[in-house]
C-alpha angles and dihedrals in degrees: 000000000000103000137059111258095208094062127078125219092279094049096257121138117261138172112247112250107240098164094109096047120104121241112256135171108269131194133175129183122197132179138195139161138221118202124202146156115298090243091056092051089049091053090051094048093047093045090237099133114129089230096055136248101000098192095046092051092044091050091052091046090052093050091049091047093053089055091050097049097111089052091054103039109049103217099038115116118234106251133192103244113211099186141359123192123184116187132181131212115189119203116195093188094061095025092233141132113216114206121206118187125189120188123186131190144154110228152093098287138039131262100223093117091050091053093047093046092049091050093050095047092045089055092045090052091053088050092049094049094048104034093099090067101029122028092169097072116132127210108208148170102013104178147148111256101177142005132179139182135053129057095321093054119201120353117185114192098175 
């Protein structure tokens, strides 16, 4: 592919026409990390944050964000999301929370942007809930690790 699909012949933005595409099962998996002080991670794991259960709130925010993706990113198609899973892996050694988001759908277009958006908003919510005790947190390495469905089939990036 040597041209941008969201631009017409004159370089103007356009929504890609998907009306002729068949419905297929689609899945996208995205990951990202947020690093923090060890004491902050300990507060999260023990559920001792003044704002409540950080991971539960962040998980809900990520799910809500995935559903709002076409309202946030102008040329994304609204898709019927069948399932969203947001999982956390805490690592005491590196003082990080790894976020893994899986979005599934049956439709004419993929759900990569929904998975990436959910991962980003999940990380931002963790930041928001913990910034009073740790302003040095870093959100890093948000990326697509796998997608499947459609004409391109399965693409595994990690």
